[in-house]
N, C-alpha and C positions, 0 to 999 in steps of 0.2 A: 693599645691594650691587646695582648695576645690571648688566644683562646686556650683555656686549660683543658686537660683531658676530661672526658665525661666522668662524673662521679656516680657511683652505683651504690645500692644498699648493701652493706656488708653485715652479715649476721652478728659479728661482735659489736658493731656500733649500735645495732638495734636491740640488743638483748635487754637493755634496761627499760625499754618501752613496751607497753602492752602490744600484743600482736595486732589487735584491731586498730590501734592508733597508727602503727607503722604502715598498715595497708592503706590508710587514708592519706597520710602525709606524703608518701612517695618520696620524690627526690628533694623537695625543698626543705624538709625538716632534718632531724638528726641523721636520717638515713643517707643524705647526700654528702655529708661531711665526714671526715675521718674522726677518730676518737679524740684527737687533740683540739678540735674546733667545737665551740658551743653550738647547740641547735639554734637556728635563726628565729624560732618563735613557736607558739602553741600550734597544735594540730589544726589544719584547715578543715573546713566543713566538707562533708561528703557531697554536697550539692553545689560544687563549684560551677558545673555546667547545668544551666536551667533552660527550659523550653527546647530540649534537644530535638523534638519533632520537627522544628523548623529546618533542621539539617538534612532531612530525608532526601531531597533532590541531590544534594552534594554527596551524600553517602551512596546513593544509587550510581552516581557518576564514578565514584571510586570503585564500586563493585564492577562496573564495566571494564575498568582497567584490569582488575583481578581476573575477570573471566575472559580476558584477551579479546574483548569486543570493541575496544576503543581504537580509533585510527588516528586520532589527533591529540595534542596535549590538552590536559585539563588545567585550567588556570584559576589560581587563587590570588585575590588582590587584598592587600592590607593597606588601609588608608588611615593616617593619624598624625600625631605630633612627633616630638623628638624621640620618643621610644620606638617609633616606626622609622624615622629618618636614620637612626643608628641601626645598622643592619645586623646587629648581634642577635637580637630576639628573632627577627624575621629570617635571618640567615640560618639560625639553628633549625627553625621550623622547615625552611627549604631543604636543609640537609636531611631532616628526618622524613619528610614526605617523599622526597626524591629517592632516598634510600629504600623506602618501603614500596613505592609504586612506580619508580622509574624517573629518570631525569630527562627533561626536554629542553634544558637551556635556562638562561638567566631571565629572559623576558624583558619587558619595557622598563626603561629608566629615564630620568630627566637627561636631556642632552648636555654633554659636557660635565663640568664640575660646578654644581649649583651653589656650594657653600664650602667654607674652609673645613678641612679634616674629613671631607667626603671619602668614604672607604667602602664602596659596595663589594659584596662578596661575588666571587666567580668571574669578575672582570677587573681589568685595570683601565682607568680612564685618565686622559690628559687633555689639556687644551692650551691654546695661546690666542689672545686677542678676542675674547668674548665677554660680553656684559650680561648679567643675569637679572631679570626683572621678576619681582614677587608681587603678591597682592598689595603689600604696603607701599610699593613704589608708585602706584596709581598711574602706570604707564599706558593704560588703555589697550593693552594687548590681550589676545585670547589666552586663557589659562585652562589647561586640562587637569587631569588627576594629579599631576606633580606640582601644580600651582606655581610654575616657574617657566620662563621663556628665556632661551639663550639668543642674544642678538650679536651678530658679527660686528667687529670693529676693524674694517679693512685699513691697510692693504694686506695684512698678514693674519688672517683668522683661520685657525685649524683646530680640529679636535679629533681624538682617536679613542677607540675602544678595542680592547684586546681580551679575548676569552682565555681564562686560565683553565678551562675544562679540557681534558685530553680529547674529548670528542669534538670540540670546537662548535661550529654552528653551520647550518645550511640555509638560513634565512636571515637577511638583514633588512630592516625597515626603518624609516625616519619620518616623523611628522614635522611639517613646516607650514608656514603661512604664505599664501599668495598675496600679491598686491599689484596694482597698476605699475608698470615699468619696473617690476621686480627684477633683481639680478639673479644669477645662477650660482649654484655651488656644485662641487664635484664629490663623487664617492669613489674611493679606491679600496679594493679588497685585496689584501695580501700582496701589495705591490703590483697588481695587474694594471691595465690601462684604466685611467679614471673615467667614470661615467658622469656625464653632465646632467644636472637636474635644474630645469628652469622654474622660477617662481613667479614669473609675470602672468597676470590674469586681469580680467576686466574689473574684478572686485576682490576684496580681501576674503579669504576662505581658508579652512584647514584642509590640507591635503596630506596624503601619505605616499611616499615612494617606497615600493616594496620590491626587493631584489632576491628572488629565490635562486639558490645556487645548486649546481649539479655535483658539488663536491664539498667536503668540510673545509671551512675557512677558520682563520684565527684572529685576523686584525682588519679593522676598517678605519680609514682616515677620511675626514670631511674637510674641504677647504672652501672658503668664501673670500674672494680677493677684490670684489668690485662693490661700488655703491649703486643703489641704496643697500642698506643692511639686509641680511638674511635672518629670519626669525625661526628658530627650531624649538619644538615643544618636547620631543622625546625621541628615543631610538631603542631598538631591540636587537638582540642576538639570541636565536633559539633554533630548535630543530623541528622542522615542519611536521614530519610524519611519525614522530616518536610518541607512542602511547604512554606518556608519563606526566609529570607535574611541572608546571611553571608557577613559581611563587614570587609575586612581585610586591615590593614594599614601596609605598608612595607616602613619604613622611615629610613634614614641614616643621622646622624648629620653631617653638613658641606658639604653635597653632592651637586653636580651639575649634569646636564644632562649626563656628562661623566660617571656617575655611571652605566648607562645602558650598555655602551660599555665595562665596566670592569666586568660585570657579565659573567659567563661561559655560552655560548650559549646552550650547551647540558643540563645544569641544568635548565635554564629558560624554554626551550622547554619541558623538562620533567615535570616541575611543572605546566605550563600552560595547557598542555595536560590533566593532571589529574583534574585540577580545573575548566576548561571550564568557565572562567568568562564571565558574560554578559556585564560588563562595566569595563573598566580600566581608572582610573583617574591618569593622569600624572601631578605631582605637583612639579616642579623645577623652579628655576629662581632667588631666593633671593641671593644666594651665587654668582651666575654669575653677578648679578647686582651690587654687592659691589666690583667687580674686575675692577679697573679703566683701566687695560691693556687689557680688553676683546676686541677681534676683532669680531664685530657683524656679519660680513659676514661668518667668520669661525664658529662662534657659530650657525648661522642659518643652515649651512650645517651639523653640528654634531647633532643638535636637530632633523632635518628632518630625517637623517639616523637612529638615535637611536630609535625614536618613530615608524618609519616605520618598523624597524626590530622587534620591540615588537608587532606591529599589525600583522605582518606576522606569528608570532608564536601563535597568538590567533585570527585566522581569524573570529571567531564568535562573537568577542567582539566589542562593540562600544568604541571609544576612546574619552575621554574628557580631554582637556588641561586646567588645573587650573592655571590661570595667577598668578604671584607672588603678594603678598599684598604690601601695602605701607611700606616703610622702610626708616629710617632716620639715619644720623650720624652727628658728628660735628668734628671739627679739633682736632687733638691729642694734649695732654698736655694743655688743657684748659677746664675750667668748662663751660658747655653749658649755654647760656643765655636763658631767659624765653620767647623765641619766635621761630617760625619756618619759614624758608624761603621756599616758595612754589615751587620754581623751582630748578633744579638740577645743576645750574652753579655757586654755591657758591665757593669762593676761598678756597685754602688749609688752610688758617688761620681763616676761618669763624667759630666762636664759636656757631653760631645758628644751631639748628637742620635743616638738609636739606637732600633731597634725593640724593643718589649717581648718578652721571651723566649717568651711563650705565643702570640703572634699568629701565627707561622708554623705552630704546631701546630694552631691553630683552622682555618686555611686547609686544612691537610692533612686534618683530620677531615672537613670539609665536602666536599672534593673526593672523598674515598674513599666517603663515604656516598652522595653523588649517583651515583657509578658503581655502587655495589652495589644501589641501590633504583630505578634507572631514572629519575633526575631529571637534567635538563640542568644544566650548571654553567658559569658564566662567571667568568674570572679577572681581577678588577678590578686586583689587585696587578700582574700582568703587563702589563695595558693601560697602567698608569701608568708603567711602566719598571722595575719591580722595586725592590730595596733602595735606600733613600735617595731615591726619586723624589719623595716629598712634600717633602723638604728642598729639592730642586732647584726644585720648583714654588713653594715659599714664597719663594725668593729670585729667581725669574724677574722679568723686567721686561716687562709688569706682572706682579705676583704672581698665581699661580693657586691657592695654598693659603693657609689662615689661619696666623697666627703660632703657633697651638697645635700645628701639625704633625699634626693629627687630621682637621680638616675642610677642605674645599676652598672656594675662592671661587666665585662664580657662573660665571665663565668656565671655571674648572677642572672643575666638575661638568658643564658643558655639553660640554666637549671629550671627557670620558670617555663621556658619554651618546652623543655622535656616533659614537665608536668601537664602543660596544655595539650601537647601532642598525645600523651598517654590517656588523658580524659577523652579526647576526640576518638582515639582508636578503641577505647572501651565502649563508647557509644556505637561505633561502627560494628564492633563484634556483636553487641546486643541487637542492633538492627538486622544484621545478617541472620542471627539465630531466629528472630521473629519472622523474617522473610522465609526462611526454610520451613518454619513450622506452620505457616499459613497455607 
């Protein structure tokens, strides 16, 4: 899926709408499509971003960049399901943040190619001879924020990461597991002499090999040729002393909030301690909302406990809960009819697109817990246009959502990301104005 050019609000397209409505809807409504495309839905609420006071530490860190007081990158982590694994939404936010505050590199990613169709922005990744373990594999290995471990399959295991940024990177690091009698792997930067990294230790532990460079580099290749296997958790290419943004997406296909509880606490604490994120965006809920057997009370307890545990491990980070977008389904074994039922109580045999009955409850739980625990919350559902908005996006010309009525196409993700970024920057401007007035 290729990225379309950014759509902007054109006066001719907005003339038929009230001025107040157009100012609220921004990019996702009729303003972001040309006159030949129907608007994707009704106006979103003006209160998409709630509990914005939770973002004050993050906004202060952004101001430090604006005032040229920052000396190191400011890091944003997005953790979630397939909407986060697909780098279209996060990639657009990375582009917008880095365009506004400066670019400090790609940041941490899972080592190698963790799943089919893996397409991270700003880097090209390849591998040969690695096996990837996820929580569902019950392999007993440590899992960090990416919830996947790459294990070498000698005798010919190699992986490479190449930056597509003109500035390249001046820092490479890789996380790995030590073990008794562990073998070594090598790190080669831009064809220079390989550096050997030993993994043997008295006990299993998470370690990080950090390689600062005195010049910009473009490509890193790792090789593991001996037994026992080498286990890698993640790697990064970034610029150490650039006062800009590193925006990382850590997404797992099919994940629910339970994923946070399946991560190894020591691994998550180790990673967050090194990365010191200024903002953590928690983006789960779609898969829970499609589970008709979901107990919302138990879900609320899990969500509260898992996000609170994440916050404890990153006490300096602001937390923002990203509510799940609109999602539709229809009855099995029937072709969907060309209409969408706007409420979630459709019968099991309803062939119209409709929202699963638990999805609205999941949104409500997340919004309520964010308010109670001092987390910011952004309403993706409202930003899309509310009920049946994904159906309208799927039939738009050109289409903005996938036929499954769950995932967006690249232009759709980018449009929502533009709205999210605009809301965050509006809050940043308000915060700055208040700070100047105090």
